[in-house]
Structures are given as C-alpha cells and as structure tokens.
C-alpha positions as MATLAB code, in Angstrom:
seq = 'MQFILYFIGFWALVIAGFVAFFYWSNYLHVSRTLVAAFCREVSIMLDAGIPLLRALKILAERTSHPKLKSIVKEIHTSVENGNTVAAAMANHPKVFDDMMIGIIKVGETGGILDESLRRLSEHLE';
ca = [
     -12.065  -28.653  -30.968;
     -13.048  -30.450  -27.419;
      -9.650  -31.805  -26.809;
      -7.585  -28.960  -27.764;
      -9.853  -26.807  -25.215;
      -8.988  -29.736  -22.527;
      -5.045  -29.356  -23.324;
      -4.816  -25.361  -23.210;
      -6.519  -25.750  -19.681;
      -4.369  -28.263  -18.896;
      -1.205  -26.042  -19.492;
      -3.033  -23.298  -18.022;
      -2.914  -25.672  -14.770;
       0.425  -26.889  -14.827;
       1.850  -23.030  -15.249;
      -0.684  -21.512  -12.495;
       1.196  -24.470  -10.039;
       4.238  -23.668  -10.913;
       3.738  -19.026  -10.573;
       2.140  -20.659   -6.891;
       4.891  -23.042   -5.964;
       7.621  -19.950   -6.931;
       5.408  -17.400   -4.992;
       5.062  -18.990   -2.158;
       8.576  -20.810   -1.646;
       9.802  -17.128   -2.342;
       6.825  -15.749    0.477;
       8.213  -18.537    3.163;
      12.304  -18.466    2.121;
      13.853  -16.078    4.992;
      16.679  -14.033    3.131;
      20.230  -13.126    4.638;
      19.120   -9.628    4.090;
      15.760  -10.112    6.354;
      18.040  -12.130    8.926;
      20.096   -8.787    8.703;
      17.900   -6.816    9.196;
      16.496   -8.915   12.356;
      20.091   -8.831   14.091;
      20.380   -5.223   13.288;
      16.869   -4.385   15.117;
      17.458   -6.525   18.052;
      20.955   -5.000   18.818;
      19.604   -1.535   18.767;
      17.101   -2.131   20.748;
      19.170   -3.843   23.136;
      21.961   -1.145   22.818;
      18.619    1.536   23.874;
      18.569   -0.478   26.770;
      15.592   -2.531   25.911;
      15.516   -6.117   27.737;
      16.304   -9.055   25.390;
      13.344  -10.493   25.602;
      10.627   -7.398   24.809;
      12.920   -6.971   22.033;
      12.150   -9.921   20.305;
       8.407   -9.762   21.114;
       8.605   -6.309   19.584;
       9.910   -7.887   16.627;
       7.908  -10.666   16.062;
       4.238   -8.031   16.765;
       6.157   -5.943   13.823;
       7.841   -8.493   11.336;
       5.285   -8.940    8.398;
       7.197  -11.703    6.779;
       5.195  -15.365    8.012;
       8.360  -17.217    8.389;
      10.110  -15.125   10.179;
       7.661  -14.275   12.669;
       6.840  -17.719   13.088;
      11.025  -18.189   13.731;
      11.032  -15.007   16.254;
       7.909  -15.797   18.523;
       9.444  -19.165   18.711;
      13.274  -17.831   19.532;
      11.239  -15.416   21.770;
       9.262  -18.413   23.425;
      12.753  -20.521   23.902;
      14.608  -17.865   25.671;
      11.590  -17.139   27.574;
      11.831  -21.024   28.984;
      15.412  -20.606   29.982;
      17.480  -20.845   26.920;
      20.003  -19.351   25.454;
      19.595  -17.038   22.058;
      22.429  -19.040   20.525;
      20.425  -22.811   21.478;
      16.698  -21.297   20.224;
      18.437  -19.763   16.610;
      19.897  -23.240   16.612;
      16.763  -24.712   16.070;
      16.676  -22.842   12.600;
      19.437  -24.279   10.796;
      18.513  -23.570    7.407;
      18.113  -19.570    8.524;
      20.827  -19.106   11.222;
      24.071  -20.810   10.177;
      26.914  -22.139   12.458;
      28.906  -19.319   12.347;
      26.100  -17.346   12.870;
      25.153  -19.356   15.990;
      28.918  -18.914   17.398;
      29.010  -15.242   16.872;
      25.544  -15.042   19.072;
      27.173  -17.588   21.703;
      30.197  -15.218   22.147;
      28.497  -12.108   22.086;
      25.973  -13.906   25.389;
      28.893  -14.868   27.192;
      30.901  -11.959   27.208;
      28.108   -9.489   27.734;
      28.461   -8.164   24.194;
      25.184   -9.249   22.946;
      24.144   -6.156   21.067;
      27.816   -5.896   19.238;
      28.048   -9.424   18.659;
      24.404   -8.851   16.815;
      25.586   -6.032   14.995;
      28.618   -7.053   13.743;
      26.882  -10.170   12.295;
      24.153   -8.109   10.643;
      27.145   -5.983    9.552;
      28.336   -9.194    7.682;
      25.678  -10.368    6.292;
      24.928   -7.105    4.710;
];
C-alpha cells in the first residue's frame, strides 16, 4: 500500500512539474499579438507628439507582461544611451525578427518611425 502512495505521489509531482513548465513558458513568451500592441501603442504616442523615450517609459510602466516589460525597459535604456531603436530591438531576436528591425530602421532613417510602427503592428495582427 505504501508503494502505491509513493507511486501516486511521484506522478502527481511529475504532472505538477509539466503544468508549471507550460505555464511559465507561456508567461515568459512574448507573442506576436503583444509585439503588435507594443508597436501600435508606441506609434500612437509618437503620432501624438510624445517623445520616444517618454513613450517607452510609459509602456514599460504600464505593461503587465513581465518579459515584455523587461524588454521595453532594456530598449529604453539602450536608446537613452544613444543607440537607435532598431539597434536596441536587435538585441532581442526572439521577439523582433530581421524584417521588423529592417522596417524600424527605415522608419528611423526616414523620420517616419510612427508610420513604420503602425504598419508593422498592422502586419503582425
């Protein structure tokens, strides 16, 4: 009888481990939907005349997703230290792919970052 209780306890721990793993892997993954929302919100703020650093700071404070919050803070710090937004985003290749970085780079160079972010958000949605 004791063996059966140990056996059941073992499998309960295994199942709990799998549940925890899948919960945290989804919680720490930044989806395309979140990236689209991030791009859209930055675009709206820039279009409203809010400076880029202020927009990034606002988003870092408002974002509830822990991984995205961390990434936005890192982008803010990098831009504050003189890097471009594209260069700051390129430090996060699992979230921002080469196409996204290219679109951001074109927007920065052409002075139409708000428009580039808006179009990128539409593409991601």
